[in-house]
GURO-256114 format. One line per 5 residues: number of its first residue (from 1); for each residue x, y, z of N, C-alpha, C. Coordinates in pm, whole numbers, plus 50000, padded with zeros to 5 digits. Each point is the difference from the previous one (the first is absolute). Layout:
<rs>
NUM	X Y Z X Y Z X Y Z; ...;
</rs>
This chain:
<rs>
1	50144 47874 50084 49965 50068 49875 50105 50108 49969; 50050 50002 49880 50098 50102 49962 49936 50139 50006; 50084 50097 50030 49947 50135 50017 49941 50057 49871; 50055 49959 49883 49940 50050 49875 49863 49937 49980; 49984 49875 50046 49869 49935 49992 49902 50072 50093;
6	50050 50045 50116 49915 50076 50093 49958 50132 49937; 50092 50062 49928 49968 50124 49930 49887 49974 49899; 50016 49895 49919 49898 49965 49900 49866 49971 50067; 50007 49930 50113 49882 49964 50076 49926 50126 50047; 50077 50098 50047 49942 50127 50048 49928 50072 49886;
11	50064 50007 49885 49941 50069 49884 49874 49927 49954; 50007 49865 49997 49884 49920 49961 49882 50025 50095; 50027 50005 50131 49894 50025 50098 49933 50134 49978; 50081 50103 49968 49942 50132 49974 49907 49992 49879; 50050 49938 49892 49920 49988 49877 49871 49922 50024;
16	50014 49884 50067 49884 49914 50025 49894 50071 50082; 50043 50096 50081 49905 50070 50087 49958 50136 49943; 50037 50022 49873 49956 50121 49931 50058 50128 50057; 50120 49992 50058 50063 50121 50053 50091 50059 49893; 49982 50127 49972 50081 50065 49897 50147 50001 50039;
21	50084 49966 49904 50145 50005 50020 50052 50108 49908; 50066 50099 50056 50055 50107 49918 50151 49988 49996; 50056 50017 49881 50145 49999 49987 50044 50132 49941; 50129 50020 49987 50051 50123 49938 50058 49962 49864; 50130 49974 49995 50061 49953 49877 50098 49889 50034;
26	49990 49889 49931 50088 49886 50028 50145 50041 49988; 50081 49953 50094 50144 50025 49994 50063 49897 49908; 50090 50046 49912 50073 49909 49912 50120 49943 50076; 50068 49902 49940 50124 49946 50060 50098 50114 50025; 50009 50090 49903 50092 50114 50009 49962 50090 50118;
31	49869 50026 50015 49952 50081 50113 50039 49935 50133; 49981 49869 50008 50031 49928 50124 50148 50011 50034; 50086 49986 49897 50144 50014 50022 50033 50140 50051; 49935 50101 49940 50020 50140 50041 49963 50021 50147; 49885 49947 50039 49954 50015 50138 50100 49935 50095;
36	50042 49877 49967 50093 49928 50087 50134 50071 50011; 50051 50050 49889 50131 50065 50009 49989 50133 50073; 49892 50072 49980 49980 50128 50069 49987 49980 50151; 49929 49894 50041 49978 49977 50144 50107 49910 50063; 50085 49941 49915 50109 49918 50053 49956 49870 50065;
41	49890 49943 49953 49952 49872 50053 49951 49913 49886; 49989 49870 50028 49927 49911 49910 49858 49997 50052; 49905 50022 49913 49859 50000 50044 49949 49857 50014; 49911 49977 50097 49941 49867 50017 49920 49957 49876; 50003 49870 49972 49938 49943 49881 49850 50035 49987;
46	49923 49981 50108 49855 50023 49988 49968 50149 49983; 50085 50087 50056 49980 50144 49981 50033 50039 49856; 50107 49939 49945 50035 50026 49859 49887 49956 49907; 49935 49890 50036 49886 49951 49920 49890 50106 49999; 49972 50058 50117 49899 50106 50010 50041 50119 49913;
51	50127 50040 50009 50049 50114 49921 49985 49973 49850; 50035 49879 49957 49995 49974 49856 49858 49976 49951; 49909 49957 50087 49862 49980 49956 49913 50125 50016; 50024 50077 50105 49910 50113 50029 50068 50136 50011; 50129 50003 50023 50067 50128 50026 49984 50033 50147;
56	49889 50065 50033 49959 50016 50139 49862 49937 50008; 49956 49964 50119 49877 49921 50012 49906 50065 50099; 49876 50017 49956 49901 50059 50090 49872 49918 49994; 49947 49965 50116 49869 49935 50007 49937 50041 50131; 49870 50021 49996 49930 50039 50121 50070 50121 50062;
61	50041 49993 50127 50068 50116 50061 50151 49977 50006; 50049 49897 49933 50142 49964 50005 50072 50057 49878; 50111 50069 50025 50076 50062 49891 50147 49963 50013; 50044 49905 49919 50136 49950 50009 50092 50078 49908; 50110 50051 50058 50095 50080 49922 50066 49914 49894;
66	50037 50064 49891 50067 49926 49894 50058 50092 49895; 49979 49961 49875 50056 50070 49885 49890 50085 49937; 50028 50128 49978 49899 50089 49941 50037 50035 49857; 49900 50041 49923 50026 50034 49860 50096 50118 49986; 50008 50085 50105 50093 50115 49994 50145 49957 50016;
71	50023 49872 50032 50137 49950 50006 50066 50010 50137; 50130 49973 50000 50075 49981 50124 50007 50125 50088; 49992 50117 49941 50013 50123 50079 49868 50062 50041; 49890 49930 49976 49868 50055 50035 49994 50033 50149; 49961 50124 50030 49998 50046 50140 49864 49970 50064;
76	49966 49871 50002 49876 49958 50065 50034 49892 50100; 49931 50001 50114 50027 49899 50103 49973 49861 49945; 49911 49987 49901 49970 49867 49945 50109 49950 49904; 50100 50084 49970 50119 49955 49927 50092 49936 50104; 50024 49870 49989 50079 49931 50103 50140 50059 50015;
81	50057 50052 49893 50134 50059 50008 49996 50129 50084; 49904 50086 49970 49984 50125 50075 49971 49971 50147; 49907 49908 50026 49963 49965 50138 50122 49949 50076; 50076 49911 49936 50117 49940 50066 50105 50105 50029; 50031 50084 49901 50103 50102 50021 49958 50098 50108;
86	49872 50033 50004 49950 50094 50100 50008 49942 50141; 49956 49874 50015 50004 49936 50132 50144 49978 50046; 50090 49969 49906 50142 49984 50037 50057 50132 50047; 49969 50106 49927 50051 50133 50036 49952 50042 50138; 49876 49960 50034 49945 50033 50132 50049 49904 50109;
91	50078 49898 49961 50049 49903 50097 49893 49906 50053; 49888 49992 49930 49890 49915 50049 50015 49853 49959; 50087 49975 49901 50025 49862 49958 50150 49980 49981; 50043 49872 50001 50141 49971 49975 50025 50007 49849; 50126 49989 49964 50039 50008 49858 49953 49880 49918;
96	49950 49896 50069 49958 49880 49926 49848 49982 50001; 49930 50094 50064 49854 49988 50008 49932 50075 49885; 49894 49941 49949 49921 50062 49894 49857 50017 50051; 49955 50124 50021 49862 50021 50045 49905 49985 49882; 49882 49940 50025 49908 49982 49887 49855 50030 50033;
101	49970 50031 50125 49861 50027 50037 49997 50070 50135; 49911 50097 50014 49981 50067 50129 49866 49957 50055; 50001 49962 50128 49872 49972 50066 49939 50136 50028; 49869 50013 49988 49937 50131 50018 50028 50065 50134; 50050 49921 50098 50012 50053 50136 50143 50023 50045;
106	50095 50013 49907 50136 50035 50042 50108 49903 49960; 49989 49873 50043 50106 49906 49962 50005 49979 49849; 50111 49942 49955 50009 49969 49857 50068 49864 49985; 49993 49946 49879 50049 49865 49976 50122 50003 49908; 50099 49918 50033 50124 49994 49921 50037 49855 49973;
111	50075 49981 49892 50067 49872 49975 50145 50025 50039; 50061 49909 50075 50142 50019 50034 50086 49909 49914; 50061 50061 49898 50077 49924 49900 50131 49944 50055; 50038 50042 50122 50121 49943 50062 49973 49856 50043; 49873 49965 50013 49964 49867 50051 49942 49911 49890;
116	50046 50022 49879 49953 49923 49884 50027 49851 50022; 49902 49915 49970 50022 49855 50014 50041 49938 49867; 50018 49868 50000 50048 49929 49880 49903 50013 49882; 49872 50024 50030 49900 50015 49893 49994 50143 49947; 50088 50087 50050 49998 50139 49953 49887 50081 50059;
121	49956 49962 50120 49894 50074 50069 50053 50065 50127; 49941 50114 50035 50041 50073 50120 49879 50012 50093; 50023 49991 50132 49888 50012 50094 49941 50140 50001; 49873 50007 50038 49930 50128 50011 49985 50034 50148; 50034 50125 50033 49987 50050 50137 49904 50117 50004;
126	49930 50011 50112 49925 50123 50028 50094 50085 50084; 50021 50123 49957 50093 50091 50068 49918 50114 50060; 50034 50037 50123 49923 50107 50065 50025 50132 49929; 49905 50092 50015 50008 50130 49932 50133 50070 50029; 50057 49975 50117 50126 50064 50038 50122 49941 49933;
131	49982 49889 49928 50113 49939 49932 50041 49868 50062; 50086 49927 49928 50034 49864 50040 50078 49992 50130; 50070 50108 50037 50073 49999 50127 49903 49987 50118; 49876 50042 49979 49898 49991 50105 49923 49869 49996; 50046 49908 49921 49935 49869 49998 49943 49962 49865;
136	50008 49871 49974 49941 49945 49878 49949 49861 50033; 49885 49965 49942 49941 49869 50023 49993 49925 49869; 50052 49878 49999 49992 49918 49878 49857 49953 49983; 49941 50027 49883 49862 49958 49982 49979 49904 49882; 50102 49980 49918 49987 49902 49891 50140 49961 49954;
141	50011 49881 49940 50129 49954 49951 50034 50057 49863; 49898 50056 49932 50024 50053 49866 49892 50101 49965; 50027 50078 49897 49901 50095 49950 49875 49924 49952; 50020 49888 49931 49887 49921 49950 49908 49956 50113; 50061 49953 50109 49920 49956 50115 49929 50120 50063;
146	50071 50112 50013 49939 50121 50056 49877 50040 49917; 50016 50001 49868 49891 50042 49912 49880 49906 50014; 50028 49870 50004 49891 49904 50015 49923 50026 50130; 50072 50026 50110 49935 50027 50128 49920 50129 49996; 50054 50100 49932 49934 50130 49988 49869 49986 49921;
151	50004 49920 49894 49880 49975 49919 49895 49927 50084; 50044 49901 50078 49906 49927 50087 49933 50095 50097; 50079 50090 50059 49945 50099 50094 49895 50088 49932; 50032 50043 49880 49908 50084 49922 49869 49926 49975; 50010 49873 49961 49879 49923 49970 49917 49977 50126;
156	50067 49978 50114 49927 49983 50126 49927 50128 50037; 50068 50114 49984 49939 50129 50033 49877 50023 49912; 50012 49963 49873 49886 50017 49909 49884 49909 50038; 50034 49877 50038 49897 49903 50038 49923 50051 50121; 50070 50072 50088 49934 50056 50119 49933 50133 49968;
161	50017 50047 49875 49930 50121 49956 50032 50123 50081; 50128 50037 50004 50038 50124 50067 49936 50119 49931; 49997 50117 50065 49931 50117 49944 50053 50040 49863; 50130 49983 49977 50054 50044 49872 49964 49907 49885; 49934 49886 50031 49965 49908 49892 49850 49992 49977;
166	49927 50092 50057 49854 49996 49996 49950 50056 49868; 50011 49921 49894 49969 50052 49866 49850 50013 49971; 49918 49916 50066 49857 49998 49967 49932 50132 50033; 50045 50061 50108 49930 50119 50047 50072 50126 49951; 49969 50041 49878 50070 50113 49938 49986 50129 50080;
171	49891 50009 50079 49974 50126 50071 50091 50020 50120; 50046 49889 50062 50081 50020 50120 50145 50022 49961; 50052 50119 50023 50139 50028 49963 50095 49926 50094; 50126 49982 49959 50096 49937 50091 50015 50087 50125; 50038 49938 50110 50011 50076 50125 50102 50113 49985;
176	49980 50104 50077 50091 50115 49996 50141 49954 50036; 50007 49908 50096 50129 49947 50045 50072 49931 49885; 49925 49919 49924 50057 49927 49887 50055 50099 49896; 49921 50103 49970 50042 50100 49901 50124 50075 50047; 49999 50038 50127 50113 50075 50054 50127 49914 49997;
181	49988 49872 50035 50115 49909 49995 50048 49985 49856; 49904 49986 49909 50034 49983 49859 50082 50119 49949; 49953 50120 50029 50070 50118 49949 50131 50025 50071; 50006 49964 50129 50126 50012 50073 50104 49912 49930; 49954 49881 49960 50086 49905 49932 50042 50051 49863;
186	49904 50053 49924 50030 50050 49866 50095 50119 50006; 49988 50079 50106 50085 50120 50012 50147 49960 49998; 50030 49881 50050 50139 49954 50003 50057 49990 49859; 49913 49976 49902 50047 49990 49861 50055 50133 49950; 49959 50107 50065 50035 50132 49948 50100 50074 50087;
191	50051 49932 50105 50097 50066 50089 50126 50037 49924;
</rs>
């Protein structure tokens, strides 16, 4: 299955299961060219599709970096340009890696554009919090495949009814741990 088809499949699964999909502002062709020239890479096809359809993408507890309405210089971690430049400056990623998601527990996910295949897709790696020099694990052949797997995980977690999805019982607040993790994560947006 082509990675753009996997991307479409992921979005369809979210919709079919009634999960809210939040976007920011769609990136235009011009915006995409700007991002690529600023970061010095060609972006993977399925990631560009996400940028042009959603800008940045948020569903459930997943927040994928992308294009924000404030534009290329927006100082938010969810702006892929800002996130990439910051991680490069810290030496946590190579000059060809594009970070697009942080796992709540430290590691983060990157596409490595140096390894682009004939279909214009780049593999996705999980990179340890200390940076790529401390290890990276390949977890998908493309952003589209990664997103599809992430959506499947989300749907499985919901089917098992984790505490954060317990909508029927309005009286029981989310666990303190969940709230603390959530705010720790949000705080990164304001660093």
